[in-house]
Structure formats: structure tokens, C-alpha cells
DSSP file (Angstrom, degrees, kcal/mol; ACC not computed):
  #  RESIDUE AA STRUCTURE BP1 BP2  ACC     N-H-->O    O-->H-N    N-H-->O    O-->H-N    TCO  KAPPA ALPHA  PHI   PSI    X-CA   Y-CA   Z-CA
    1    1 A M    >         0   0    0      0, 0.0     3,-1.0     0, 0.0     0, 0.0   0.000 360.0 360.0 360.0  63.9    5.7    9.4   -9.0
    2    2 A E  T 3   -     0   0    0      1,-0.2     0, 0.0    49,-0.1     0, 0.0   0.757 360.0 -56.6  31.3  55.3    9.3    9.8   -7.7
    3    3 A N  T 3  S+     0   0    0      1,-0.2    49,-2.2    48,-0.1     2,-0.3   0.888  90.4 157.6  52.8  50.4   10.5    6.2   -8.3
    4    4 A R  E <   -A   51   0A   0     -3,-1.0     2,-0.4    47,-0.2    47,-0.2  -0.771  25.0-158.0-102.0 150.6    7.8    4.5   -6.2
    5    5 A K  E     -A   50   0A   0     45,-2.9    45,-2.3    -2,-0.3     2,-0.4  -0.944  23.5-111.2-126.2 148.1    6.6    0.9   -6.5
    6    6 A V  E     +A   49   0A   0     -2,-0.4    43,-0.2    43,-0.2     3,-0.1  -0.652  36.1 167.8 -77.8 128.9    3.3   -0.7   -5.5
    7    7 A V  E     +     0   0A   0     41,-2.9     2,-0.3    -2,-0.4    -1,-0.1   0.496  64.9  19.7-116.2 -10.7    3.9   -3.2   -2.7
    8    8 A F  E     +A   48   0A   0     40,-1.1    40,-2.9     2,-0.0    -1,-0.3  -0.971  56.7 178.1-159.1 140.6    0.3   -3.9   -1.7
    9    9 A N  E     +A   47   0A   0     -2,-0.3     2,-0.3    38,-0.2    38,-0.2  -0.994  11.1 154.8-146.5 149.0   -3.2   -3.6   -3.1
   10   10 A T  E     -A   46   0A   0     36,-2.0    36,-3.6    -2,-0.3    -2,-0.0  -0.971  45.2-128.7-159.0 162.5   -6.6   -4.4   -1.8
   11   11 A N  S    S+     0   0    0     -2,-0.3     2,-0.6    34,-0.3    36,-0.1   0.457  88.5  87.3 -94.2  -4.1  -10.3   -3.5   -2.2
   12   12 A Q     >  -     0   0    0      1,-0.2     4,-2.0    34,-0.1     5,-0.2  -0.867  61.0-162.4-104.7 114.8  -10.7   -3.1    1.5
   13   13 A E  H  > S+     0   0    0     -2,-0.6     4,-2.4     1,-0.2     5,-0.2   0.873  90.4  54.5 -65.0 -38.4   -9.8    0.4    2.9
   14   14 A H  H  > S+     0   0    0      1,-0.2     4,-2.0     2,-0.2    -1,-0.2   0.885 109.4  48.9 -64.6 -35.9   -9.4   -0.7    6.5
   15   15 A L  H  > S+     0   0    0      2,-0.2     4,-2.3     1,-0.2     5,-0.2   0.905 110.2  50.5 -68.2 -42.1   -6.9   -3.4    5.4
   16   16 A A  H  X S+     0   0    0     -4,-2.0     4,-2.5     1,-0.2    -2,-0.2   0.904 111.4  48.4 -61.5 -40.7   -4.9   -0.9    3.4
   17   17 A N  H  X S+     0   0    0     -4,-2.4     4,-2.4     2,-0.2    -1,-0.2   0.889 109.5  53.3 -66.8 -38.2   -4.8    1.5    6.3
   18   18 A L  H  X S+     0   0    0     -4,-2.0     4,-1.9     2,-0.2    -2,-0.2   0.941 113.7  41.2 -60.8 -49.2   -3.6   -1.3    8.6
   19   19 A V  H  X S+     0   0    0     -4,-2.3     4,-2.3     2,-0.2    -2,-0.2   0.874 112.2  56.1 -68.7 -37.1   -0.7   -2.3    6.3
   20   20 A K  H  X S+     0   0    0     -4,-2.5     4,-2.7    -5,-0.2    -1,-0.2   0.915 107.7  48.7 -56.8 -45.4    0.1    1.4    5.7
   21   21 A D  H  X S+     0   0    0     -4,-2.4     4,-2.5     2,-0.2    -1,-0.2   0.890 109.7  51.9 -64.3 -39.4    0.4    2.0    9.5
   22   22 A Q  H  X S+     0   0    0     -4,-1.9     4,-0.9     2,-0.2    -1,-0.2   0.916 112.5  45.6 -63.8 -41.0    2.7   -1.1    9.8
   23   23 A L  H ><>S+     0   0    0     -4,-2.3     5,-2.3     1,-0.2     3,-0.5   0.914 113.3  49.4 -66.7 -43.9    4.9    0.2    7.0
   24   24 A S  H ><5S+     0   0    0     -4,-2.7     3,-1.8     1,-0.2    -2,-0.2   0.880 107.0  54.6 -62.4 -39.8    5.0    3.7    8.5
   25   25 A N  H 3<5S+     0   0    0     -4,-2.5    -1,-0.2     1,-0.3    -2,-0.2   0.739 103.5  57.6 -66.5 -22.6    5.8    2.4   12.0
   26   26 A A  T <<5S-     0   0    0     -4,-0.9    -1,-0.3    -3,-0.5    -2,-0.2   0.360 126.4-102.8 -87.9   4.1    8.8    0.6   10.4
   27   27 A G  T < 5S+     0   0    0     -3,-1.8     2,-0.5     1,-0.3    -3,-0.2   0.671  75.8 141.0  85.8  17.2   10.0    4.0    9.1
   28   28 A I      < -     0   0    0     -5,-2.3     2,-0.6    -6,-0.1    -1,-0.3  -0.820  53.7-128.0 -98.5 131.0    8.9    3.5    5.5
   29   29 A D        -     0   0    0     -2,-0.5    22,-0.6     2,-0.0     2,-0.4  -0.671  35.7-170.4 -75.9 117.8    7.4    6.5    3.6
   30   30 A V  E     -B   50   0A   0     -2,-0.6     2,-0.5    20,-0.1    20,-0.2  -0.913  18.2-162.9-120.5 137.4    4.1    5.2    2.2
   31   31 A L  E     -B   49   0A   0     18,-2.5    18,-3.1    -2,-0.4     2,-0.5  -0.985  10.6-157.1-117.1 122.9    1.7    6.7   -0.2
   32   32 A M  E     -B   48   0A   0     -2,-0.5     2,-0.4    16,-0.2    16,-0.2  -0.884   8.5-165.8-101.6 123.0   -1.9    5.3   -0.3
   33   33 A L  E     -B   47   0A   0     14,-2.9    14,-2.6    -2,-0.5     2,-0.8  -0.923  15.5-144.5-111.5 135.2   -3.8    5.8   -3.6
   34   34 A D  E     -B   46   0A   0     -2,-0.4    12,-0.2    12,-0.2    -2,-0.0  -0.870  18.6-179.3 -94.7 108.2   -7.6    5.3   -3.9
   35   35 A K        +     0   0    0     10,-3.8    11,-0.1    -2,-0.8    -1,-0.1   0.196  32.3 132.9 -96.5  15.7   -8.0    3.9   -7.4
   36   36 A H        -     0   0    0      9,-0.3     8,-0.3     8,-0.2     2,-0.2  -0.385  65.4-106.5 -66.9 144.3  -11.7    3.6   -7.2
   37   37 A D        -     0   0    0      6,-2.4     6,-0.1     3,-0.7    -1,-0.1  -0.482  23.4-129.0 -68.0 139.8  -13.7    4.9  -10.2
   38   38 A S  S    S+     0   0    0      1,-0.2     3,-0.1    -2,-0.2    -1,-0.1   0.739 107.2  43.6 -65.0 -22.7  -15.4    8.1   -9.3
   39   39 A I  S    S+     0   0    0      1,-0.3     2,-0.5     4,-0.0    -1,-0.2   0.846 121.4  32.8 -90.3 -38.9  -18.7    6.8  -10.7
   40   40 A S    >   -     0   0    0      3,-0.1    -3,-0.7     1,-0.1     3,-0.7  -0.964  57.2-159.4-126.7 120.6  -18.6    3.3   -9.2
   41   41 A E  T 3  S+     0   0    0     -2,-0.5    -1,-0.1     1,-0.2    -3,-0.1   0.570  90.9  69.6 -68.9  -7.8  -17.1    2.4   -5.8
   42   42 A V  T 3  S+     0   0    0     -6,-0.1     2,-0.5    -5,-0.0    -1,-0.2   0.837  85.2  73.1 -80.8 -33.9  -16.9   -1.2   -7.1
   43   43 A V  S <  S+     0   0    0     -3,-0.7    -6,-2.4    -6,-0.1     2,-0.3  -0.710  95.6  10.6 -89.2 127.9  -14.2   -0.6   -9.7
   44   44 A G        -     0   0    0     -2,-0.5     2,-0.3    -8,-0.3    -8,-0.2  -0.737  63.8-147.5 112.3-158.6  -10.7   -0.1   -8.4
   45   45 A G        -     0   0    0     -2,-0.3   -10,-3.8   -12,-0.0     2,-0.5  -0.961  30.4 -64.4 175.1-166.6   -9.0   -0.5   -5.0
   46   46 A F  E     -AB  10  34A   0    -36,-3.6   -36,-2.0    -2,-0.3     2,-0.4  -0.932  40.1-165.0-114.2 131.8   -6.4    0.9   -2.7
   47   47 A E  E     -AB   9  33A   0    -14,-2.6   -14,-2.9    -2,-0.5     2,-0.5  -0.934  10.4-148.8-116.7 140.0   -2.7    0.8   -3.6
   48   48 A L  E     -AB   8  32A   0    -40,-2.9   -41,-2.9    -2,-0.4   -40,-1.1  -0.945  17.8-168.0-107.3 122.4    0.3    1.3   -1.3
   49   49 A H  E     +AB   6  31A   0    -18,-3.1   -18,-2.5    -2,-0.5     2,-0.3  -0.901   6.7 179.3-111.8 137.9    3.4    2.8   -2.9
   50   50 A V  E     -AB   5  30A   0    -45,-2.3   -45,-2.9    -2,-0.4   -20,-0.1  -0.895  38.6 -86.6-129.6 161.2    6.9    3.0   -1.4
   51   51 A L  E >>  -A    4   0A   0    -22,-0.6     3,-1.9    -2,-0.3     4,-0.5  -0.341  41.1-113.8 -62.4 147.7   10.2    4.4   -2.6
   52   52 A E  G >4 S+     0   0    0    -49,-2.2     3,-1.1     1,-0.3     4,-0.4   0.845 116.7  60.9 -54.0 -34.8   12.3    1.9   -4.6
   53   53 A A  G 34 S+     0   0    0      1,-0.2    -1,-0.3   -50,-0.2     4,-0.3   0.737 108.5  43.8 -65.3 -21.7   14.9    1.9   -1.9
   54   54 A D  G <> S+     0   0    0     -3,-1.9     4,-3.0     1,-0.1     5,-0.3   0.403  83.2  99.7-103.1   0.1   12.2    0.5    0.6
   55   55 A V  H <X S+     0   0    0     -3,-1.1     4,-2.9    -4,-0.5     5,-0.2   0.908  82.7  48.1 -58.1 -46.9   10.6   -2.1   -1.6
   56   56 A E  H  > S+     0   0    0     -4,-0.4     4,-1.9     1,-0.2    -1,-0.2   0.939 116.4  42.4 -61.5 -49.0   12.5   -5.1   -0.2
   57   57 A K  H  > S+     0   0    0     -4,-0.3     4,-1.9     2,-0.2    -1,-0.2   0.903 116.4  48.9 -62.5 -43.7   11.8   -4.1    3.5
   58   58 A A  H  X S+     0   0    0     -4,-3.0     4,-2.7     1,-0.2    -2,-0.2   0.901 109.5  51.9 -65.8 -41.2    8.2   -3.2    2.7
   59   59 A T  H  X S+     0   0    0     -4,-2.9     4,-2.8    -5,-0.3    -1,-0.2   0.899 108.0  52.4 -62.2 -40.0    7.6   -6.5    0.8
   60   60 A Q  H  X S+     0   0    0     -4,-1.9     4,-2.1    -5,-0.2    -1,-0.2   0.929 111.3  46.7 -61.6 -45.4    8.9   -8.4    3.8
   61   61 A I  H  X S+     0   0    0     -4,-1.9     4,-2.0     2,-0.2    -2,-0.2   0.904 112.5  48.9 -64.0 -43.2    6.5   -6.6    6.1
   62   62 A V  H  X S+     0   0    0     -4,-2.7     4,-2.0     2,-0.2    -2,-0.2   0.916 111.1  50.7 -64.6 -42.8    3.5   -7.1    3.8
   63   63 A N  H  X S+     0   0    0     -4,-2.8     4,-0.7     1,-0.2    -2,-0.2   0.894 109.5  50.6 -62.8 -38.6    4.4  -10.8    3.5
   64   64 A E  H >< S+     0   0    0     -4,-2.1     3,-0.6     1,-0.2    -1,-0.2   0.890 109.8  50.7 -63.4 -40.0    4.5  -11.1    7.3
   65   65 A H  H 3< S+     0   0    0     -4,-2.0    -2,-0.2     1,-0.2    -1,-0.2   0.876 110.6  49.6 -64.1 -38.8    1.1   -9.4    7.5
   66   66 A N  H 3<        0   0    0     -4,-2.0    -1,-0.2     1,-0.2    -2,-0.2   0.556 360.0 360.0 -81.3  -7.9   -0.4  -11.9    5.0
   67   67 A S    <<        0   0    0     -4,-0.7    -1,-0.2    -3,-0.6    -2,-0.2   0.491 360.0 360.0 -94.2 360.0    0.9  -15.0    6.6
């Protein structure tokens, strides 16, 4: 997946979208993956992936959101 790294994961879609928007607004290209099992919505979650070059900046934004 073109040298992308996971910088955030959660089971809550609204929270994943909120953080995705914050990263996008900072100029970071974000890919959100829904990792839920197709049979059970309980298994899995949402992951936000960014390019390796943006990991440090994205991690800083995620940490600010979580504090």
C-alpha cells in the first residue's frame, strides 16, 4: 500500500472520521480502512493510514487530539 503506515485506529467510525478530517485539513493524504469483518460488525475497526513521509506530523496531530 504505497509505503503507508497506520497512525490511528478505533472501533468508532465517527471518531475515525473526525481524526481523518483533522489530518486532511493539515494537508496530509489519509486513507481510512474499515477492517470490520463482513459477517460481524463487532470484529475489526477503522484504521487511518498516511504516507511514511507524513507519519511524524500525523502522529503529532493524533496525539493532540487524544490529549
